[in-house]
ROTOR-35210 format. One record per residue (C-alpha): x, y, z; residue number from 0; residue in one letter. Coordinates in pm, 1 decimal, padded with zeros to 6 digits. Layout:
ROTOR-35210
x/y/z/seq/type
X/Y/Z/NUM/A;
...
END
This chain:
ROTOR-35210
x/y/z/seq/type
-00598.2/-00671.8/01250.3/0/R;
-00590.5/-00293.3/01230.5/1/E;
-00321.8/-00298.1/00961.4/2/R;
-00531.3/-00550.2/00767.2/3/M;
-00844.0/-00336.9/00802.3/4/S;
-00666.8/-00021.0/00692.1/5/K;
-00528.3/-00178.4/00377.2/6/E;
-00798.9/-00421.5/00270.5/7/Y;
-01125.7/-00303.2/00418.5/8/G;
-01430.1/-00528.9/00417.2/9/S;
-01470.6/-00895.0/00336.3/10/L;
-01817.5/-00885.4/00183.5/11/D;
-01705.3/-00783.8/-00165.2/12/S;
-01431.2/-00593.0/-00340.7/13/S;
-01624.7/-00274.3/-00411.0/14/F;
-01944.6/-00418.5/-00549.0/15/G;
-02286.1/-00559.8/-00487.5/16/I;
-02361.2/-00902.5/-00626.2/17/D;
-02738.8/-00875.5/-00656.9/18/D;
-03021.2/-00623.8/-00649.2/19/E;
-03136.3/-00471.7/-00321.9/20/V;
-03451.7/-00683.7/-00294.1/21/D;
-03249.1/-00998.9/-00348.1/22/T;
-03022.5/-00901.2/-00059.5/23/I;
-03322.9/-00829.4/00160.6/24/Q;
-03471.0/-01167.9/00072.9/25/E;
-03144.7/-01343.1/00156.9/26/I;
-03121.2/-01149.6/00483.8/27/E;
-03471.3/-01257.9/00586.2/28/T;
-03410.0/-01620.8/00493.0/29/T;
-03072.7/-01639.7/00661.6/30/T;
-03192.4/-01472.3/00981.7/31/K;
-03475.8/-01721.8/01020.0/32/S;
-03246.9/-02014.2/00947.7/33/E;
-02970.8/-01888.7/01177.7/34/S;
-03195.6/-01914.8/01483.4/35/T;
-03223.9/-02290.2/01442.3/36/T;
-02885.9/-02370.1/01289.0/37/E;
-02650.8/-02567.1/01507.3/38/N;
-02309.3/-02410.1/01464.2/39/V;
-02033.1/-02671.8/01498.7/40/P;
-01774.4/-02611.5/01767.7/41/E;
-01426.1/-02507.3/01661.2/42/V;
-01174.8/-02775.0/01768.4/43/P;
-00928.3/-02655.3/02030.8/44/K;
-00633.0/-02810.6/01850.0/45/N;
-00486.3/-02551.3/01612.8/46/F;
-00383.6/-02800.1/01345.1/47/F;
-00718.0/-02978.5/01365.4/48/A;
-00886.3/-02648.0/01277.3/49/V;
-00649.8/-02596.5/00983.5/50/L;
-00753.6/-02933.7/00843.8/51/M;
-01116.4/-02815.9/00835.7/52/Q;
-01044.2/-02506.6/00623.8/53/Y;
-01172.2/-02501.9/00266.0/54/P;
-00903.6/-02619.3/00025.2/55/K;
-00839.0/-02277.9/-00127.0/56/G;
-00771.6/-02097.3/00201.2/57/V;
-00416.9/-02225.8/00254.1/58/K;
-00313.6/-02096.2/-00088.7/59/Y;
-00456.1/-01749.7/-00016.9/60/I;
-00283.9/-01730.4/00324.8/61/I;
00048.8/-01844.6/00177.0/62/G;
00015.6/-01591.7/-00102.6/63/N;
-00061.5/-01311.0/00142.5/64/E;
00233.4/-01382.6/00372.3/65/A;
00478.9/-01369.1/00079.6/66/C;
00315.4/-01064.6/-00079.9/67/E;
00318.3/-00859.7/00241.0/68/R;
00684.5/-00947.9/00299.2/69/F;
00755.1/-00820.1/-00050.7/70/S;
00563.2/-00494.5/-00022.8/71/F;
00681.0/-00389.2/00323.2/72/Y;
01032.8/-00509.0/00246.7/73/G;
01082.2/-00288.6/-00057.7/74/L;
00893.1/00002.5/00100.9/75/K;
01119.4/-00011.3/00408.8/76/A;
01439.7/00056.0/00213.0/77/I;
01306.0/00322.5/-00023.5/78/L;
01395.0/00632.8/00178.8/79/A;
01765.0/00551.4/00223.5/80/I;
01799.4/00396.9/-00124.2/81/F;
01653.8/00699.4/-00302.9/82/L;
01859.3/00954.2/-00110.0/83/S;
02188.2/00761.7/-00087.9/84/T;
02215.6/00544.2/-00398.0/85/Y;
02013.8/00749.6/-00649.0/86/L;
02129.9/01088.7/-00515.6/87/D;
01783.8/01237.0/-00469.2/88/Y;
01737.3/01512.2/-00213.9/89/S;
01533.1/01434.0/00096.2/90/E;
01241.1/01639.1/-00038.1/91/D;
01243.1/01457.3/-00371.9/92/T;
01276.4/01120.3/-00198.6/93/S;
00979.4/01211.8/00020.9/94/T;
00783.7/01310.3/-00290.4/95/L;
00855.5/00975.0/-00458.4/96/I;
00771.1/00767.1/-00150.5/97/I;
00437.1/00935.9/-00090.0/98/H;
00338.4/00931.0/-00457.3/99/M;
00414.2/00559.0/-00448.6/100/F;
00183.6/00513.1/-00148.0/101/I;
-00077.8/00737.3/-00312.6/102/F;
-00096.9/00526.3/-00628.7/103/F;
-00098.7/00206.3/-00421.8/104/G;
-00415.8/00310.2/-00240.2/105/Y;
-00577.4/00497.9/-00527.0/106/F;
-00552.8/00195.5/-00759.1/107/C;
-00742.0/-00016.7/-00506.1/108/A;
-01067.6/00150.3/-00613.9/109/V;
-01045.6/00073.6/-00989.0/110/P;
-00902.2/-00268.2/-00898.8/111/G;
-01209.7/-00352.6/-00694.1/112/G;
-01437.3/-00216.8/-00967.1/113/Y;
-01269.2/-00431.0/-01234.1/114/I;
-01305.5/-00738.9/-01013.6/115/A;
-01675.4/-00675.0/-00949.8/116/D;
-01780.2/-00584.7/-01302.0/117/V;
-01543.5/-00755.6/-01546.6/118/Y;
-01284.7/-01011.7/-01436.9/119/L;
-01385.1/-01149.4/-01097.3/120/G;
-01144.8/-01162.6/-00804.9/121/K;
-00923.6/-01450.5/-00921.7/122/Y;
-00837.0/-01309.2/-01262.8/123/Y;
-00800.6/-00957.8/-01121.3/124/T;
-00546.2/-01081.5/-00866.2/125/I;
-00358.6/-01279.4/-01132.2/126/M;
-00356.1/-00986.2/-01376.7/127/S;
-00248.3/-00716.1/-01133.0/128/F;
-00018.3/-00963.6/-00958.7/129/G;
00171.6/-01011.5/-01284.9/130/T;
00219.0/-00635.2/-01312.3/131/V;
00332.8/-00638.9/-00949.3/132/Y;
00600.0/-00903.9/-01017.8/133/V;
00732.0/-00714.6/-01321.2/134/I;
00759.1/-00394.9/-01114.5/135/G;
00943.3/-00564.2/-00827.8/136/A;
01182.6/-00721.8/-01078.9/137/S;
01252.5/-00379.3/-01231.1/138/F;
01346.2/-00245.8/-00887.0/139/L;
01592.6/-00530.8/-00830.0/140/A;
01747.1/-00527.6/-01179.7/141/I;
01801.4/-00152.2/-01197.5/142/F;
01952.3/-00146.8/-00847.3/143/A;
02250.6/-00338.9/-00990.7/144/V;
02527.1/-00091.0/-01076.2/145/D;
02657.3/-00303.5/-01363.8/146/A;
02316.5/-00307.6/-01533.7/147/V;
02276.2/00070.4/-01503.5/148/A;
02625.0/00129.6/-01639.3/149/K;
02585.2/-00111.7/-01931.6/150/S;
02276.9/00063.1/-02070.9/151/I;
02348.6/00417.6/-01950.8/152/S;
02294.0/00715.1/-02174.8/153/F;
02572.9/00973.2/-02199.8/154/D;
02766.0/00777.9/-01937.5/155/N;
02506.6/00858.1/-01670.7/156/D;
02419.9/00535.5/-01485.9/157/P;
02236.5/00731.8/-01215.8/158/V;
01979.9/00846.2/-01475.3/159/F;
01919.7/00486.2/-01584.7/160/V;
01887.8/00373.5/-01224.1/161/G;
01637.0/00649.6/-01154.4/162/R;
01433.0/00567.3/-01465.0/163/L;
01422.1/00194.3/-01387.0/164/G;
01330.8/00266.2/-01025.3/165/N;
01048.1/00501.9/-01127.4/166/A;
00899.1/00248.0/-01369.6/167/V;
00932.2/-00027.4/-01111.2/168/G;
00763.1/00174.6/-00835.8/169/L;
00474.8/00269.7/-01065.4/170/L;
00415.2/-00093.1/-01164.5/171/L;
00437.1/-00210.0/-00801.7/172/V;
00187.8/00059.2/-00694.0/173/A;
-00059.3/-00038.8/-00966.3/174/V;
-00011.9/-00408.7/-00887.4/175/G;
-00049.9/-00389.3/-00510.1/176/T;
-00342.3/-00147.6/-00544.0/177/G;
-00519.8/-00371.8/-00793.9/178/G;
-00516.0/-00673.2/-00563.7/179/I;
-00571.1/-00479.6/-00239.3/180/K;
-00950.1/-00482.1/-00260.1/181/A;
-00977.7/-00843.1/-00374.8/182/C;
-00766.4/-01065.1/-00148.3/183/V;
-00964.0/-01043.7/00176.4/184/S;
-01294.7/-01060.5/-00013.1/185/A;
-01181.8/-01376.2/-00193.7/186/M;
-01077.2/-01520.3/00140.8/187/M;
-01430.9/-01473.1/00271.2/188/G;
-01576.1/-01627.0/-00046.6/189/D;
-01418.0/-01963.7/00033.5/190/Q;
-01642.0/-02039.8/00331.9/191/F;
-01985.1/-02195.4/00286.8/192/A;
-02271.2/-02139.9/00530.6/193/S;
-02189.2/-02455.4/00724.8/194/G;
-01832.1/-02333.7/00780.7/195/Q;
-01912.0/-01998.3/00939.0/196/S;
-01762.5/-02118.1/01269.9/197/H;
-01418.3/-02130.3/01103.5/198/L;
-01412.9/-01776.8/00964.2/199/I;
-01284.2/-01593.3/01270.3/200/E;
-01010.0/-01849.9/01325.5/201/H;
-00908.7/-01839.7/00958.7/202/A;
-00884.7/-01463.2/00948.2/203/F;
-00682.0/-01470.0/01268.7/204/G;
-00429.1/-01683.6/01082.0/205/V;
-00463.1/-01450.1/00782.0/206/F;
-00385.2/-01143.2/00993.0/207/Y;
-00093.9/-01321.7/01156.7/208/F;
00054.9/-01403.0/00815.9/209/S;
00032.3/-01035.7/00719.7/210/I;
00201.2/-00909.2/01035.0/211/N;
00461.6/-01185.1/01032.7/212/A;
00553.9/-01102.8/00673.6/213/G;
00565.3/-00726.7/00725.0/214/S;
00756.7/-00734.1/01054.6/215/L;
01014.8/-00980.6/00927.5/216/L;
01071.8/-00789.7/00604.3/217/S;
01118.1/-00449.2/00770.8/218/T;
01396.9/-00600.8/00976.7/219/I;
01562.0/-00817.3/00710.0/220/V;
01564.5/-00605.0/00391.9/221/T;
01724.7/-00291.9/00547.2/222/P;
01998.6/-00515.9/00691.0/223/A;
02061.4/-00668.7/00347.9/224/I;
02070.0/-00321.7/00190.9/225/R;
02321.0/-00194.1/00443.8/226/A;
02549.6/-00495.8/00481.3/227/H;
02530.1/-00681.2/00146.5/228/I;
02383.1/-00499.6/-00156.2/229/A;
02074.6/-00291.2/-00245.5/230/P;
01988.6/-00507.4/-00547.3/231/W;
01963.0/-00814.0/-00323.2/232/L;
01744.3/-00620.1/-00078.3/233/A;
01504.4/-00553.7/-00367.5/234/F;
01562.0/-00897.4/-00518.2/235/G;
01445.8/-01093.3/-00213.9/236/L;
01097.3/-00929.6/-00216.4/237/P;
01078.4/-00985.1/-00593.5/238/A;
01153.7/-01357.6/-00556.3/239/V;
00902.8/-01395.8/-00272.9/240/L;
00642.4/-01212.0/-00479.7/241/L;
00694.2/-01457.6/-00764.4/242/M;
00648.1/-01733.2/-00508.4/243/G;
00329.5/-01566.8/-00386.9/244/A;
00177.9/-01567.9/-00735.0/245/M;
00281.3/-01929.4/-00796.0/246/I;
00119.5/-02034.0/-00466.9/247/I;
-00198.7/-01848.2/-00559.5/248/F;
-00202.6/-02004.9/-00907.4/249/W;
-00157.9/-02356.2/-00765.3/250/L;
-00486.2/-02317.7/-00579.5/251/G;
-00684.6/-02222.1/-00891.8/252/R;
-00886.4/-02546.8/-00895.4/253/K;
-00966.5/-02526.6/-00524.5/254/S;
-01125.8/-02181.4/-00506.6/255/Y;
-01491.9/-02096.1/-00483.6/256/R;
-01551.3/-01818.7/-00736.9/257/H;
-01804.0/-01536.0/-00717.8/258/V;
-01874.3/-01430.9/-01079.0/259/P;
-01851.6/-01057.9/-01156.3/260/P;
-02179.1/-00868.4/-01132.0/261/G;
-02274.2/-00505.4/-01077.5/262/G;
-02083.8/-00245.3/-00878.5/263/S;
-02227.2/-00042.8/-00594.3/264/I;
-01946.4/00206.3/-00648.2/265/L;
-02073.6/00286.7/-00997.9/266/G;
-02433.3/00308.4/-00873.2/267/T;
-02337.8/00550.9/-00596.1/268/A;
-02145.2/00775.8/-00832.8/269/L;
-02437.3/00766.6/-01077.2/270/K;
-02676.0/00883.1/-00804.1/271/S;
-02449.6/01180.2/-00728.0/272/Y;
-02433.6/01265.6/-01099.6/273/A;
-02813.1/01247.9/-01135.5/274/L;
-02860.3/01467.7/-00829.9/275/G;
-02615.1/01730.2/-00952.8/276/I;
-02758.8/01728.6/-01305.1/277/R;
-03116.3/01762.8/-01179.1/278/G;
-03027.7/02031.2/-00927.1/279/F;
-02867.3/02258.9/-01188.5/280/F;
-03096.5/02175.8/-01479.1/281/C;
-03341.2/02462.6/-01532.8/282/I;
-03577.5/02259.4/-01754.5/283/S;
-03641.6/02000.7/-01483.1/284/K;
-03917.7/02045.6/-01227.2/285/M;
-03761.8/02157.4/-00897.4/286/R;
-03761.3/01872.4/-00641.6/287/R;
-03771.2/01898.0/-00265.3/288/F;
-03421.2/01754.6/-00207.7/289/T;
-03104.4/01684.2/-00401.9/290/F;
-03162.0/01308.5/-00376.2/291/W;
-03507.7/01309.2/-00534.3/292/E;
-03353.9/01348.2/-00881.6/293/Y;
-03176.8/01011.6/-00847.4/294/A;
-03493.4/00816.3/-00761.0/295/R;
-03614.2/00825.4/-01121.9/296/D;
-03343.5/00579.5/-01229.0/297/E;
-03219.0/00416.6/-00908.1/298/I;
-03404.0/00206.0/-00652.1/299/D;
-03548.1/00432.8/-00382.9/300/S;
-03410.5/00229.3/-00090.4/301/K;
-03065.1/00228.3/-00245.0/302/L;
-03081.0/00608.2/-00280.1/303/V;
-03172.0/00631.8/00089.8/304/D;
-02869.3/00414.2/00171.5/305/D;
-02643.3/00634.7/-00038.7/306/I;
-02779.8/00941.7/00140.0/307/K;
-02701.3/00789.9/00481.4/308/K;
-02356.5/00684.1/00362.8/309/T;
-02277.0/01035.8/00243.1/310/T;
-02324.5/01159.8/00599.6/311/R;
-02085.8/00890.2/00720.4/312/I;
-01828.5/00986.1/00457.2/313/L;
-01819.4/01336.2/00607.5/314/L;
-01643.0/01171.6/00901.8/315/V;
-01354.0/01102.7/00663.6/316/F;
-01294.4/01469.0/00571.5/317/V;
-01011.3/01534.3/00822.7/318/P;
-00858.9/01185.4/00789.7/319/L;
-00628.6/01262.0/00492.9/320/P;
-00439.2/01499.3/00724.1/321/V;
-00397.4/01220.1/00978.7/322/F;
-00254.6/00987.6/00711.9/323/W;
-00031.7/01269.5/00588.0/324/A;
00130.9/01274.3/00930.5/325/L;
00120.7/00902.3/00994.8/326/F;
00288.0/00784.2/00673.3/327/D;
00582.3/01019.6/00721.2/328/Q;
00725.8/00762.3/00960.7/329/H;
00838.0/00587.0/00638.8/330/A;
01004.3/00899.6/00496.5/331/S;
01084.5/01206.7/00711.4/332/R;
01134.4/01008.4/01030.3/333/W;
01372.9/00769.8/00851.4/334/V;
01579.7/01067.6/00734.0/335/F;
01576.8/01198.7/01090.0/336/Q;
01705.0/00862.9/01212.9/337/A;
01983.6/00867.1/00953.0/338/S;
02131.7/01175.6/01124.6/339/S;
02134.6/01004.2/01464.2/340/M;
02359.5/00751.4/01636.1/341/K;
02268.7/00389.2/01562.2/342/M;
02301.7/00153.7/01861.4/343/P;
02406.9/-00211.4/01860.5/344/H;
02168.5/-00483.1/01974.5/345/L;
02401.4/-00761.5/02081.1/346/Y;
02595.8/-00838.1/01760.6/347/F;
02351.3/-00654.3/01529.2/348/I;
02408.1/-00293.9/01421.8/349/E;
02077.6/-00120.7/01354.8/350/L;
02030.1/00087.3/01040.8/351/V;
01794.4/00388.4/01002.9/352/P;
01537.1/00214.6/00783.6/353/D;
01482.6/-00053.6/01049.9/354/Q;
01359.2/00196.9/01309.0/355/I;
01001.1/00222.8/01164.5/356/P;
00955.0/-00137.2/01280.5/357/T;
00871.8/00025.1/01615.2/358/L;
00532.0/00127.9/01476.7/359/N;
00386.4/-00219.1/01406.4/360/P;
00547.2/-00354.7/01722.9/361/L;
00385.3/-00082.5/01936.3/362/F;
00053.0/-00106.7/01750.0/363/T;
00021.4/-00482.3/01794.3/364/L;
00099.9/-00440.3/02164.1/365/S;
-00134.6/-00145.3/02220.4/366/L;
-00450.5/-00279.9/02053.2/367/I;
-00522.5/-00533.1/02333.4/368/P;
-00424.3/-00272.6/02595.5/369/V;
-00677.6/-00020.7/02465.6/370/F;
-00954.2/-00272.2/02397.3/371/S;
-00899.6/-00474.1/02715.8/372/G;
-00796.8/-00209.7/02969.8/373/L;
-00830.5/00155.5/02864.2/374/V;
-01177.5/00152.7/02707.5/375/Y;
-01330.7/-00083.1/02971.9/376/P;
-01191.2/00141.0/03247.7/377/F;
-01379.6/00443.8/03116.8/378/F;
-01694.9/00233.4/03080.1/379/R;
-01659.7/00112.1/03438.1/380/S;
-01655.6/00468.9/03575.1/381/I;
-01961.0/00563.8/03369.8/382/G;
-01766.5/00766.0/03111.0/383/R;
-01760.8/00547.2/02798.6/384/P;
-01553.6/00690.5/02514.9/385/L;
-01757.8/00757.9/02202.7/386/K;
-01588.5/00678.6/01868.7/387/P;
-01614.3/01025.4/01712.6/388/L;
-01629.6/01268.2/02000.1/389/H;
-01365.8/01108.1/02220.0/390/H;
-01150.0/00831.1/02072.2/391/K;
-01076.0/00982.9/01731.6/392/M;
-01049.9/01340.3/01860.0/393/V;
-00803.3/01233.8/02128.7/394/I;
-00614.2/01018.7/01877.8/395/G;
-00565.5/01310.1/01638.6/396/M;
-00450.6/01527.6/01928.3/397/L;
-00194.1/01261.8/02021.2/398/I;
-00074.2/01271.2/01658.4/399/T;
-00004.0/01642.1/01706.5/400/C;
00207.3/01562.5/02012.9/401/F;
00395.7/01293.4/01819.4/402/A;
00502.4/01549.7/01560.1/403/F;
00580.3/01810.5/01823.9/404/L;
00804.8/01550.3/01986.7/405/A;
00980.2/01493.3/01653.6/406/S;
01018.0/01872.3/01615.0/407/A;
01175.1/01898.5/01961.9/408/A;
01412.3/01614.0/01877.6/409/L;
01503.9/01782.9/01548.3/410/Q;
01586.1/02101.2/01741.5/411/Y;
01852.2/01917.7/01941.1/412/F;
01980.6/01729.4/01633.8/413/I;
02035.5/02057.2/01447.9/414/D;
02238.5/02196.8/01739.9/415/R;
02449.7/01890.9/01812.0/416/S;
02741.5/01709.3/01655.5/417/E;
02643.6/01484.3/01360.3/418/P;
02530.1/01136.9/01470.5/419/N;
02577.9/01221.0/01838.5/420/S;
02217.5/01179.1/01960.2/421/I;
02102.4/00820.9/02008.8/422/N;
01815.5/00707.2/01784.5/423/V;
01641.6/00571.5/02096.5/424/A;
01510.8/00927.2/02142.5/425/W;
01270.8/00853.1/01855.6/426/Q;
01090.2/00593.6/02066.8/427/I;
00850.7/00847.2/02232.9/428/P;
00726.0/00981.2/01898.4/429/Q;
00673.1/00628.4/01762.5/430/Y;
00485.9/00532.8/02078.9/431/F;
00258.9/00837.6/02051.4/432/L;
00198.7/00777.7/01680.6/433/L;
00106.0/00413.9/01747.6/434/S;
-00139.1/00518.0/02021.1/435/C;
-00295.1/00759.9/01773.5/436/A;
-00316.1/00488.5/01509.2/437/E;
-00512.6/00263.8/01744.2/438/V;
-00752.7/00540.8/01845.1/439/M;
-00804.4/00689.2/01498.1/440/V;
-00754.6/00416.3/01239.9/441/S;
-00907.8/00119.8/01423.0/442/V;
-01193.3/00326.2/01567.7/443/T;
-01265.1/00515.6/01244.8/444/G;
-01285.0/00208.7/01027.0/445/L;
-01496.8/00018.2/01278.5/446/E;
-01732.0/00313.9/01322.5/447/F;
-01778.6/00376.3/00949.8/448/A;
-01825.3/00010.9/00864.7/449/Y;
-02075.6/-00053.5/01146.1/450/S;
-02278.8/00261.3/01076.6/451/Q;
-02300.8/00213.2/00698.6/452/A;
-02613.2/00054.5/00546.6/453/P;
-02568.0/-00310.0/00449.9/454/V;
-02561.6/-00235.5/00076.1/455/T;
-02301.1/00041.3/00108.5/456/M;
-02021.7/-00110.3/00318.8/457/K;
-01793.8/-00163.2/00020.2/458/S;
-01849.0/00197.5/-00090.8/459/F;
-01741.9/00310.4/00257.0/460/V;
-01424.8/00101.4/00222.7/461/M;
-01349.6/00277.2/-00105.7/462/A;
-01382.7/00611.9/00071.4/463/G;
-01153.7/00492.2/00350.7/464/W;
-00878.3/00388.3/00110.3/465/L;
-00905.9/00721.4/-00069.2/466/M;
-00834.9/00912.2/00254.6/467/T;
-00495.9/00737.6/00274.4/468/V;
-00427.9/00821.9/-00090.5/469/A;
-00521.5/01190.7/-00053.7/470/V;
-00313.5/01228.2/00263.5/471/G;
-00002.5/01100.3/00088.1/472/N;
-00075.9/01322.4/-00210.9/473/L;
-00072.5/01623.0/00024.4/474/L;
00273.2/01531.2/00157.3/475/V;
00401.8/01477.4/-00196.5/476/A;
00268.7/01816.6/-00310.4/477/A;
00435.5/02005.4/-00024.9/478/L;
00760.4/01815.6/-00077.9/479/A;
00753.2/01913.3/-00445.9/480/E;
00742.3/02286.2/-00361.0/481/V;
01003.5/02235.3/-00084.3/482/H;
00785.8/02383.7/00186.5/483/W;
00844.4/02405.9/00476.7/484/P;
01215.0/02425.6/00399.2/485/K;
01353.3/02317.7/00738.1/486/E;
01271.2/01982.6/00898.1/487/D;
01181.7/02131.2/01234.1/488/I;
00923.5/02363.2/01079.9/489/W;
00790.5/02077.3/00867.9/490/N;
00700.7/01888.4/01186.4/491/Y;
00553.1/02199.1/01350.4/492/V;
00346.8/02276.3/01039.0/493/F;
00193.4/01927.9/01022.0/494/Y;
00122.7/01926.3/01395.8/495/A;
-00059.4/02259.3/01361.5/496/T;
-00251.0/02139.7/01055.4/497/L;
-00360.5/01826.4/01242.3/498/M;
-00478.7/02037.0/01536.3/499/F;
-00688.7/02258.0/01305.8/500/I;
-00846.3/01958.4/01133.8/501/F;
-00907.4/01793.0/01470.9/502/D;
-01122.9/02091.7/01567.1/503/I;
-01293.2/02072.3/01226.4/504/L;
-01357.9/01702.7/01283.4/505/F;
-01522.6/01778.2/01617.0/506/L;
-01738.8/02047.8/01458.1/507/A;
-01848.5/01825.2/01167.3/508/I;
-01954.2/01542.6/01396.6/509/N;
-02104.3/01749.9/01677.5/510/F;
-02449.6/01610.9/01746.8/511/G;
-02403.4/01295.6/01537.6/512/Y;
-02660.2/01031.4/01638.0/513/E;
-02509.9/00684.0/01651.9/514/Y;
-02701.5/00398.6/01492.7/515/K;
-02755.4/00096.9/01716.2/516/D;
-02564.8/-00190.8/01560.8/517/V;
-02747.9/-00522.2/01576.6/518/I;
-02571.1/-00840.7/01480.1/519/A;
-02859.7/-00951.4/01259.2/520/D;
-02821.9/-00634.2/01052.8/521/D;
-02469.0/-00716.2/00939.8/522/D;
-02355.1/-00799.1/00593.0/523/T;
-02492.5/-01118.3/00444.3/524/I;
-02350.6/-01173.1/00099.6/525/A;
-02482.8/-01426.4/-00150.2/526/P;
-02226.8/-01674.7/-00276.6/527/I;
-02247.6/-01768.9/-00638.6/528/E;
-02031.1/-02051.9/-00758.8/529/N;
-01949.8/-02220.2/-01085.4/530/E;
-01882.3/-02555.6/-00921.9/531/G;
-01922.5/-02723.7/-00588.6/532/E;
-02047.0/-02658.2/-00324.2/533/P;
-02411.8/-02560.9/-00378.9/534/D;
-02428.0/-02210.1/-00532.1/535/P;
-02736.9/-02131.0/-00323.8/536/E;
-02537.8/-02146.6/-00002.8/537/E;
-02492.5/-01812.1/00169.3/538/V;
-02233.9/-01689.9/00414.6/539/I;
-02288.1/-01451.2/00705.1/540/E;
-01994.0/-01236.3/00808.2/541/I;
-02052.3/-01017.7/01112.0/542/T;
-01876.2/-00687.6/01155.1/543/D;
-01705.4/-00804.5/01474.4/544/T;
-01541.9/-01086.6/01282.8/545/K;
-01443.5/-00854.4/01001.1/546/V;
-01278.5/-00604.4/01233.2/547/L;
END
């Protein structure tokens, strides 16, 4: 669920608002009064009986998601070794490419959500960006074939052709996956009518399972194919599955409930900032009491108040890019570290370096119930409940520092030992610490921000969350480009120190923050518009606990 929340955010919309503020308030009032008397049907205990009650379009979306996540995590898993070994890039340049790829993948989620909300709608946005995605994945597979690179090489330099094809492919994949990132979970939520609200939690449980099943399987399978068969086939399998994902999604086109494109809260929020800045620095305008007063002339006053509250919440995100800068290096620097270590055999299987990052999702999936069911309740039972900002996230960022200090200590021994003499099992402690940090920072941060945001601004908060991941990866790419720090051990020490500094900054920014009481009735209630059946006046209520 955490991995889903990090990548896709909320379910209420892509990054938009479907109606005006008063319309939302009216719907909230109506739905609250109706919900007190509505008899919610019980969910059948039989798993397959529940599946039969899903709206028709849901099975196509879940099938599409399982194949798409296999594709994305599969090709991402083999990038580090492929770039450094087959395309002869240095480790710094390979790190630069990987993190720029992740940067564009998350950055493009914001314009993708905006396009879906304002112009194309979710279905056509997914189909359009999905087509770009398929073309990019195909480029990666085709240009990983030596014969293809040699046949069209310039000046007898097949490596140049392979690099060019790989760069184009990665750019297209990043744009494609980013474009659909904000739309898939929102479209999933659109499929349920008000009388089917009892099925939502079950359906998203299956949705999350399909994501984790696809990603875990691919991070094991594609590195093995790369190492033991051929790199082009390791890229080709994700490309074929991605084509299958788009075909599955297209087959469900007549079964979906569609929310027509409307306005975008993202554009409204940015406009309010622009009006405030313009009014604040404009000499000819009458001086107002606050920055926000200048926006009230053109934007609904309540919406301006919501944007003001959300801006305070977004300050929580300021140190988070540094956390993601450290976290996402488990797909780059830590893979290179593993490549200089001894690979063990598991029964008849010989592990390869790019399979080791599988430890992260395995640990994370195991630790989430441990923290939510044991650790946090323990502190509540002794009268010391852990607050999201002042305890959980601060401790999580501190644990991230220790994870990178552990990797620095391991690198110290690697540098002073025989090549490939230290067993890769010594990376397990740093992966365990990083996964603990992910649970305490990523899960807690997203849940906090989403629950504290005003109802009209939740999608804007999700946009801010995705941008923290993008900026963090941009930081790693920038430092890799200037080749600083030059030695791996000092790279880990530098990032650990930077995280510690920003952890203190995070504590200072949020010192004295007053938490808003979250009431279930105050959660997001999104109107469902539909071009066909069922009744377009039906509304759906999605509570934050079900979302997260």
